[in-house]
Residue frames as qw, qx, qy, qz and C-alpha x, y, z in Angstrom:
[[0.523, -0.850, 0.038, -0.050, -4.07, -18.30, -67.64],
 [0.332, 0.720, -0.548, 0.265, -0.39, -17.51, -67.02],
 [0.775, -0.090, -0.569, 0.260, 1.71, -19.93, -65.02],
 [0.497, -0.855, 0.001, -0.151, 2.00, -19.11, -61.30],
 [0.435, 0.553, -0.547, 0.454, 5.52, -18.32, -60.09],
 [0.792, -0.526, -0.311, -0.019, 6.24, -20.12, -56.78],
 [0.687, -0.192, -0.193, 0.673, 9.62, -18.59, -55.90],
 [0.002, -0.948, -0.107, -0.300, 10.09, -15.08, -54.57],
 [0.565, 0.143, -0.376, 0.720, 13.11, -13.26, -53.18],
 [0.379, -0.866, -0.326, 0.006, 12.28, -11.52, -49.89],
 [0.425, 0.432, -0.232, 0.761, 14.31, -8.40, -49.14],
 [0.434, -0.601, -0.517, 0.428, 14.47, -7.24, -45.54],
 [0.118, 0.886, 0.169, 0.415, 13.67, -3.51, -45.31],
 [0.534, -0.838, 0.091, 0.065, 15.82, -3.19, -42.18],
 [0.533, -0.571, 0.507, 0.365, 19.16, -4.67, -43.30],
 [0.450, 0.634, -0.410, -0.477, 18.72, -5.39, -47.04],
 [0.312, -0.229, 0.920, 0.066, 19.34, -9.15, -46.67],
 [0.678, 0.258, -0.289, -0.625, 17.77, -11.18, -49.47],
 [0.338, -0.136, 0.929, -0.065, 16.64, -14.79, -49.47],
 [0.483, 0.053, -0.605, -0.631, 14.87, -16.80, -52.13],
 [0.404, 0.009, 0.767, -0.499, 11.83, -18.62, -50.72],
 [0.159, -0.222, -0.855, -0.441, 9.25, -21.00, -52.11],
 [0.408, -0.112, 0.186, -0.887, 5.75, -19.68, -51.54],
 [0.298, 0.193, 0.908, -0.223, 3.01, -22.00, -50.28],
 [0.162, -0.176, -0.619, -0.748, 0.10, -22.45, -52.69],
 [0.397, -0.527, -0.735, -0.156, -2.56, -23.12, -50.05],
 [0.413, -0.832, -0.288, 0.233, -1.84, -20.30, -47.58],
 [0.363, 0.770, -0.162, 0.499, 0.27, -17.16, -47.21],
 [0.624, -0.189, -0.439, 0.618, 2.89, -16.17, -44.72],
 [0.182, -0.931, -0.228, -0.219, 1.91, -13.33, -42.49],
 [0.451, -0.834, 0.299, 0.106, 5.15, -13.30, -40.45],
 [0.845, 0.395, -0.176, 0.314, 8.71, -13.74, -41.69],
 [0.553, -0.772, 0.169, 0.266, 11.90, -13.51, -39.61],
 [0.473, 0.801, -0.363, 0.049, 14.96, -12.16, -41.40],
 [0.950, -0.151, -0.136, 0.239, 17.76, -14.67, -40.94],
 [0.517, 0.428, -0.209, 0.711, 20.37, -11.86, -40.91],
 [0.024, -0.374, 0.319, -0.871, 19.06, -9.21, -38.48],
 [0.153, -0.288, -0.908, 0.264, 16.15, -11.27, -37.03],
 [0.306, 0.110, 0.098, -0.941, 13.62, -8.50, -37.65],
 [0.320, 0.375, 0.861, -0.121, 10.05, -9.84, -37.73],
 [0.115, 0.049, -0.414, -0.901, 8.44, -8.73, -40.97],
 [0.339, 0.496, 0.729, -0.329, 4.67, -8.29, -41.28],
 [0.356, 0.541, 0.569, 0.506, 2.71, -7.22, -44.36],
 [0.050, -0.025, -0.012, 0.998, 2.39, -3.54, -45.13],
 [0.398, 0.425, 0.474, -0.660, -1.09, -2.01, -44.82],
 [0.632, 0.527, -0.097, -0.560, -3.22, -3.24, -47.70],
 [0.434, 0.407, -0.786, -0.170, -1.03, -6.27, -48.50],
 [0.897, -0.240, -0.150, -0.340, -2.11, -9.84, -47.62],
 [0.939, -0.257, 0.016, 0.229, 1.31, -11.36, -46.81],
 [0.425, -0.708, 0.313, 0.469, 5.03, -10.77, -46.58],
 [0.561, 0.134, 0.597, 0.557, 5.61, -11.90, -50.18],
 [0.230, 0.819, 0.438, 0.292, 3.31, -9.13, -51.45],
 [0.224, -0.971, 0.007, 0.086, 5.09, -6.53, -49.28],
 [0.321, -0.771, 0.502, 0.226, 8.75, -7.60, -49.43],
 [0.742, 0.022, 0.626, 0.238, 9.00, -10.24, -52.15],
 [0.051, -0.323, 0.549, 0.769, 10.12, -9.95, -55.77],
 [0.300, -0.190, -0.775, -0.523, 6.90, -11.82, -56.78],
 [0.561, -0.245, 0.192, -0.767, 3.41, -11.50, -55.30],
 [0.454, -0.089, 0.846, -0.265, 1.84, -14.55, -53.64],
 [0.101, 0.133, 0.907, 0.388, 0.05, -17.18, -55.79],
 [0.147, 0.671, 0.704, -0.180, -3.52, -16.01, -55.00],
 [0.086, 0.785, -0.002, -0.614, -2.69, -12.42, -56.06],
 [0.087, -0.332, 0.715, 0.609, -0.95, -13.70, -59.20],
 [0.100, 0.310, 0.918, 0.224, -4.14, -15.66, -60.01],
 [0.182, -0.334, -0.267, -0.885, -6.28, -12.54, -59.56],
 [0.491, -0.497, -0.716, 0.011, -7.99, -13.79, -56.39],
 [0.174, -0.845, -0.063, -0.501, -7.17, -10.59, -54.58],
 [0.198, -0.639, 0.582, -0.461, -5.28, -11.99, -51.65],
 [0.632, 0.000, -0.773, 0.062, -4.96, -14.87, -49.26],
 [0.687, -0.679, -0.095, -0.241, -5.62, -15.93, -45.73],
 [0.006, 0.711, -0.644, 0.282, -2.65, -15.75, -43.31],
 [0.826, -0.014, -0.563, -0.007, -1.29, -19.09, -42.18],
 [0.516, -0.050, -0.582, 0.627, 0.22, -17.86, -38.90]]
């Protein structure tokens, strides 16, 4: 099994601000506030979390082939 990547860069679709974040391994983030424009990001339809929708790397459960995760917020 490939190693799980725990860092992802989230890109705000509203202002383009990027921030590198460490993803939790036991839950996913459903909400994320952009620190630049303060937009509240939520997953796109069909995605389980903000990392899968706006991150450079999918969340750990998706990387592991588990199909998704349970929101933590």
